[in-house]
Steps between C-alpha positions, in 0.01 A plus 500: 500500500625478855352284775391817685299635201354153433395477870340847485308406184373172641393669814304769314327230298414291813365811671324632185706825521581533124366625174586368149466704181610841388150650479397358837815633669456841336154532632622431859861613487462680834452165675827356357813463712718319252460446119661196331546506124611239253767643263357296220220739427495834322181698473361850562290401795810360684678832441208669666516258794869586549433875466213489758698280745793734484266800551365328815857393614412130476804268456512312172673159446573414134582122469813471292545119496254351246493167692311673776152593395232648714244229408748227594565643848122567556394158371241645268397364159491833302775732390565789744728779398448731797402446858445733788542401864254689716636409840866474582684634795758772473777279637455244220512788244824624653644145490399470129672835428820406677498155327453669163791733562725214601405301192553798269841576647613132439354435157320654210299179462294539810158321526325825549551873536326787660375824338 
């Protein structure tokens, strides 16, 4: 995970502008600005989160590198497979998109990717 993404996640935690959990995110998907997903999970609810996020044009980050886990970045004591950030400025989203494109063009082993 890049420093920019880590900073955005930490700021969201500090400002209480986040949601954990697939069901909670689904119930408030319209409040989401960015969805972060751990690649380690595979379940039908997550598929629905991805579908709804795409329907609402919400960017999705899937963490590719297994050394970076949502719970580690957030400093939480429980496993988190999906996180929604409810407040992020458009400039930071654009920077993340540009960064993702640069990483993808250099290597197939990027830390994360966008959907």
